[in-house]
C-alpha positions as CSV (number, residue, x, y, z in Angstrom):
1,L,61.8,-58.4,135.8
2,L,60.2,-61.2,137.9
3,E,56.8,-59.5,137.8
4,R,57.0,-58.8,134.1
5,N,58.6,-61.9,132.8
6,W,57.5,-64.6,135.2
7,H,54.2,-63.0,136.6
8,A,55.6,-63.0,140.2
9,A,53.4,-61.2,142.7
10,D,54.4,-57.8,143.8
11,D,54.7,-58.8,147.5
12,R,58.4,-58.8,148.5
13,A,60.6,-59.8,151.3
14,V,64.3,-59.0,151.7
15,A,66.8,-60.8,153.9
16,G,70.6,-60.8,154.3
17,L,73.4,-61.9,156.5
18,S,76.3,-59.8,157.9
19,L,76.7,-56.8,155.6
20,G,73.6,-58.1,153.6
21,G,71.6,-57.9,156.8
22,Y,72.6,-54.2,157.0
23,G,71.5,-53.8,153.3
24,A,68.2,-55.6,153.8
25,I,67.1,-53.4,156.6
26,T,68.4,-50.1,155.1
27,Y,66.9,-50.9,151.7
28,A,63.5,-51.7,153.3
29,A,63.7,-48.5,155.3
30,R,64.8,-46.4,152.4
31,H,61.9,-47.7,150.3
32,P,58.9,-47.9,152.7
33,G,56.2,-50.2,151.5
34,L,58.3,-51.9,148.9
35,F,58.9,-54.9,151.1
36,T,56.3,-56.6,153.2
37,A,59.1,-58.1,155.4
38,A,62.8,-57.7,156.1
39,A,65.3,-59.9,157.9
40,S,68.8,-59.4,159.2
41,F,71.0,-62.1,160.4
42,S,74.1,-60.6,162.2
43,G,73.7,-57.4,160.3
44,A,75.5,-54.2,161.4
45,L,72.5,-52.2,162.4
46,D,74.2,-49.4,164.4
47,L,76.4,-47.4,161.9
48,T,77.6,-44.9,164.6
49,L,78.8,-47.7,166.9
50,Q,80.3,-49.6,164.0
51,E,82.3,-46.6,162.8
52,R,83.5,-45.7,166.2
53,E,84.7,-49.2,167.1
54,R,85.7,-50.7,163.8
55,P,86.2,-47.8,161.3
56,D,85.7,-48.6,157.7
57,P,88.4,-46.9,155.6
58,Y,86.0,-46.6,152.6
59,A,83.0,-45.1,154.5
60,E,83.8,-41.5,153.5
61,Q,84.1,-42.5,149.8
62,R,80.6,-43.9,150.1
63,W,78.8,-41.3,152.3
64,G,81.2,-38.3,152.5
65,D,82.6,-36.7,155.6
66,P,80.3,-37.3,158.5
67,A,81.2,-33.9,160.0
68,T,80.4,-31.9,156.9
69,D,77.6,-34.1,155.4
70,P,75.7,-35.8,158.3
71,G,72.6,-36.0,156.2
72,A,74.3,-38.6,153.9
73,W,75.3,-40.6,156.8
74,D,71.9,-40.4,158.5
75,A,70.3,-41.6,155.2
76,H,72.3,-44.9,155.5
77,D,72.1,-45.3,159.3
78,P,69.6,-48.0,160.3
79,I,69.1,-46.3,163.7
80,K,68.1,-43.1,162.0
81,L,65.8,-45.0,159.6
82,V,63.8,-46.9,162.1
83,P,60.6,-44.8,161.7
84,A,60.4,-45.8,158.0
85,L,60.2,-49.5,159.1
86,A,56.7,-49.1,160.6
87,G,54.4,-51.7,159.0
88,T,57.2,-53.9,157.8
89,T,57.4,-57.3,159.3
90,L,60.9,-57.6,160.9
91,Y,63.1,-60.5,161.9
92,L,66.5,-59.8,163.5
93,S,69.0,-62.3,164.9
94,Y,72.4,-62.1,166.3
95,G,74.8,-63.6,168.8
96,N,77.1,-62.0,171.5
97,G,80.4,-63.3,170.1
98,E,81.0,-65.9,172.7
99,P,81.6,-69.4,171.3
100,G,78.3,-71.2,171.1
101,P,76.8,-74.5,170.4
102,L,77.6,-74.3,166.6
103,D,81.2,-73.5,167.3
104,P,82.7,-76.9,168.2
105,G,86.2,-76.6,169.6
106,R,86.3,-72.8,169.4
107,T,87.4,-71.0,172.7
108,E,88.2,-67.5,171.7
109,P,85.4,-64.8,171.4
110,D,84.4,-63.4,168.1
111,D,84.9,-59.5,168.5
112,L,83.0,-58.8,165.3
113,E,79.8,-60.6,166.4
114,A,80.2,-59.0,169.9
115,L,80.2,-55.6,168.2
116,I,77.4,-56.4,165.9
117,G,75.4,-57.8,168.9
118,A,75.8,-54.5,170.8
119,G,74.7,-52.6,167.8
120,N,71.7,-54.8,167.3
121,D,70.8,-54.4,171.0
122,H,70.7,-50.5,170.4
123,F,68.6,-51.1,167.2
124,V,66.2,-53.3,168.9
125,A,65.8,-50.8,171.7
126,T,65.2,-48.0,169.1
127,L,62.6,-50.1,167.4
128,A,60.8,-50.6,170.8
129,E,61.0,-46.8,171.6
130,A,59.3,-46.1,168.2
131,G,56.6,-48.8,168.9
132,I,57.7,-50.9,165.9
133,P,57.4,-54.7,166.6
134,A,60.0,-57.1,165.6
135,T,60.7,-60.8,166.0
136,V,64.2,-60.8,167.7
137,D,66.4,-63.8,168.4
138,A,69.3,-62.5,170.3
139,Y,70.5,-66.0,170.9
140,G,73.5,-65.3,173.2
141,P,76.5,-67.4,172.5
142,G,77.3,-67.5,168.8
143,T,79.8,-66.2,166.4
144,H,79.7,-64.4,163.1
145,S,79.5,-67.6,161.0
146,W,77.5,-69.7,158.6
147,P,76.0,-72.3,161.0
148,Y,74.2,-69.6,162.8
149,W,72.9,-67.8,159.7
150,D,71.7,-71.1,158.3
151,R,69.9,-71.9,161.4
152,E,68.4,-68.4,161.6
153,L,67.2,-68.4,158.0
154,G,65.3,-71.6,158.8
155,D,63.8,-70.0,161.9
156,A,62.9,-66.7,160.0
157,L,61.5,-68.4,156.9
158,P,58.0,-69.1,158.2
159,L,57.6,-65.5,159.4
160,L,58.8,-64.2,156.0
161,L,56.5,-66.5,154.1
162,E,53.5,-65.6,156.3
163,A,54.2,-61.9,155.6
164,L,54.1,-62.7,151.9
165,G,50.8,-64.5,152.3
166,T,52.1,-68.0,151.6
167,E,53.3,-71.1,153.5
168,P,56.4,-73.2,153.4
169,A,56.3,-76.2,151.3
170,A,55.8,-79.5,153.1
171,S,58.9,-81.5,153.8
172,P,59.2,-84.7,151.8
């Protein structure tokens, strides 16, 4: 639609936060070459770990029984899709769930971001094993929250724009 109606270029980037980060990476992997770049901000990038530690009651409705239909699960598991990301510019960011600099007054850890951080560590290691480069900001203390995603989008934007062959607009 954008290409046809507004003459947009066919270079594309995809980015998302939280579940959208999972979607950005899996969509880019499931459609190799469609996106020049993909970014995930605190995305769940290890489906096996996610299901084991924090089961999704609707997962079987989406992908079937993992025991009887592992292929459907593999087709949606970012770890299994890593080889398809070769040639895609990647940006990944995530915290470790401990309260960080953008969590004023918070003292309790964020278990969701801790789980996502562990899964991202596994995903990043899998990328490295496959020889696929990525820009990674495993920023340590930080929770699953907007202030971190906002900061990380700002940090990722120059890389995404460069992958698209453009530059950010000058600040006023």
